[in-house]
N, C-alpha and C positions, 0 to 999 in steps of 0.2 A: 641375337641372343643377349648381348650386353644390355640393351634397353629393357628386355624382359626381366633380367636379373635385377636391374636397378629398380624397376617398378615394384617387384615383389619385396625387395629390401625396404623400399619406401613404406610399404604397408606395415611391415614389422616395426619399423622406426616409429610410425604413427601410433601403433598400439603401445609401444614403450613410453612414448611421450604423454600418453593419456590414460595411464593405468589407474589414476585416481578419479577419472571421469567415466561417465557412461559411454561404452563403446558400442557402436552400431556396425553390424557386419556389412551393410551396404556401403557405408563410408570407408571401411577398411578395404573392401574389395576395389572401390574406385581408385584408391591409391596405386593399385596394381593394374588398373585399366582392364579389370575382369568383372564379370557378373558375380554376384555373391555365391551362386550355385557352383560355378567353376572354381572360384577362389577356394572354397571350402574343400572341394575334391582335391585340388592341387596341393593345398596346405597339408591335408591329411596324408597324401601319398609321399610328399617330400619330408615331412617333419615327424610322421608317426604318431600324431595326436590331432585332436580337433582344435579349432581356433579357440573355443571356449576353455578347453583344458589348458592350453598354453597361457591364456590370460590369467586363469586362476592360479597356475603355478607361479607366474611372475608376481602376482599380487601377494600370494602367500609368502614368497621369498622376501619381498620388501617389508611386509608386515612383521615378519619374524625379526628382521634386522632392527626395526623400530622398537619392538618390544624389548629386545636385548640391550639396546644402548640408550633408551630414553625412559622417562618416567611418565609418559603420556598415558592417559586412561585407556583401558582396553576398548571401551565403547567408542572413544574418539578414533582410534586406529581402525576399528571395525567399520565405522561410517566412512572413513577416508577411502577404504578399499572396496566400497560398494555393498557392505552388509548392514542391514537395517536393525539388527539386534545382536547383543553379545552371544546369545545362544547359537544363532546361525553361523556367526563368525567362529565361535569355539568349535563347532562341529566340523566346519571346513578346515580349520587349522589343525585339529587332531587328525583328520583324515590325511592331510598332507605331511605333517611333521611327526605324527605319532605321539605327541604330547599336547597338553593344554596351553593356552596363552600364558597362564600364570606360571606354569613350569618352565616356559621359555625364558623367563626372567631369572631363573636360578643359575648360579654359577656352574659352569660345566655342562649346561643343557645341550643335548644333541639336536641340531637343527638341519634341515635340508635346504639346499640352495639350487635354484634353477636359473641358469644364466640366459641372457637375451640371445635370440637366434641371430646368426649372421650368415647370409647366403654367399657362398663362394663358388667360383667356377673351377671344377676339377675335371681332369681327364681320366677316364677309366677304360678298362678293356672293352673292345668293340663288341657290343651286344647286338645280335640280330633281332630286328623287330619287323615282322611282315605286315605290310599294310598297303592299301590302295585307296585312291580317291575316286569316287563315282558320283554321278548325278542320278537322283531318283525322283520320280513323280510322287505327289502326295499319296498316302495310303491310309486305310482305316484299320484299326485293331479293335478287338473285342476282348474284354477281360474284367478282372476284379481289381480294385484299387484300395489303398490304405494310406492315410497321411502319417508321415514320420517327421520327427525332429531331425534337423541336419546334424545335431550334436550326437544323437544316439543311433542314427540309422545304420551304421556299419554293424552294430550289434543286433539290431532289431529286424532288419530286412531278412536275414537268413531264417529267423523265426517265422516270418510271414510265408516264406516258401515252405517251411515245415507244415504250417497250417493248411496251405493249399494242397500239399501232397496227401493229406488225410481226407480231403474233400475237394477233388479237382474241379467240380462244377462243369464237367464236360470239356475242360480246357486241356490242351497239350502242353502249355507253358513254353511256347516258342520264343516269347519276348519278356524281358524285364525292362520296364521303361520308367524313367524319372521325368515328371512333368510338373508344371505349375509351381515352380520354385519361387519363394518370396524372400529367400535369404535365411529364414529360420526354419521353415517347414517345406515339405514337398510331397507330392503324391507319387507313390510307387505302384506300378501296374504289373500284374502277371497276366499276359495276354497272348492271343493268337491273331493271325490275319483274319479280318472280318470278311465273310462271304455272304453277300446280300441275300442269297437264296436259302440260307440256313437260318434257323431260329436263334435268337440271342438267348444263351443259357440263363436260367433264373439267377438273379443277383449280379449279373454282369452288365456292363455298359460299353458303349463304343467311344472311340477317340480317334481323331484324325491327326496323323503325323504330317507336318508340312513337308513339301518337296524341297529339293535343293541338293547341295553338295554334301557328301558324307565321307569321312575317313573311316575305313573299315580295317580293324586290327584283328588278325587271326590269332586265336588262343588254342593251343593244342596240348592236351593232357588232362589229368583228373581235375575235376572241379571241387572246391573253388580255387585251389592253389594256382592253376594255370591262368585263370582270369585275374586274380589278384596280382600276380607277377607282371602281366602285361599292363594292367592298370597303372602300376607304379612306374613302369618304363614310359608310358605315355606322358605322364605329367612331369616326371623328373628328367627325361632324356629327349623325347620327341618334341614336346611343346616348346622348350626353350630354343630348339634349333629350327623351328618351323619358320619358313619364309614364303611369302606370297599368299598366305591365308590367315584368317583370324577365326577364333571360335564364334559360333553362331548359336542363337537361341538359348533358352533356359530349359533344355531337355537333353537327354541322352538315352541310348538304347543298347541293350544287350540282346544278342540273337543266339539261340541255342539250337543246334542240330540234334536229331535224335541220338540218345546215348549209344555209345559204341559198346560192344561186348567187353572189350578191354578198355577200362577207364583211361589208360594212358593214351588211347587213340581218340578220345572225345574231342570234338571240334566245336568251338563257339567263337563269337565275334563281339567286340566292343565297337560301337558305332558312334562317332562324334560328328555333329553337324558343323559345317564350315562356311565361311564367306570368302570369296576370292578378293584379294586386295586390288 
């Protein structure tokens, strides 16, 4: 656990040391010895924001401090923190602080400050998390996919499910699958198990899920709250304590059983691929 915490803190320290330079998510994730896909999922679960939101908050904090205590030109400060024009900088500044860069220089201006993150090991009440590790052969799914930005996916993927519910294309929606992650974008599938003797619904494609070890986490209760709760526990509690295994692949899977009459009895699973050390 100590090594995992130190690695994650090293990634945050790297961001802090390079806020005036271009930051690449792949390089940030390498500092934590994680793929960019998993790093962003873990960061979001632990910190309550995306990596991009954190970087912007820190840059806006430092930019405001420079505006308030120096006579540097706004365009120079904008360029320093990655904005190519005063207009784009002013828009981002107003969104974060609620005032313009010029107003930030006035006496008594109200500014916001976002402090650097520091990962600490804390002990909390024992939370039960049901899971099992199983080995599965490769299998093929059939479904529809859509590409999402890693920065906005938490807000946009539910909308994709909403679109699907209005036009199911003959799918039951057994799986939600993240694939083909490149750090900045990924494909999200709404899919079913592919049965070769059945026709592929119009607008759908097939995709093979690699075989191997999987950690299966049971989620019980109304969606999406039950799954979001378990997802947070996986990244903030289970992963730091994981021994004998490492995360595998740049993909993950959600498995949905048929809805229960009582939403509180709905069962679903989060499935994470693993490698045995």
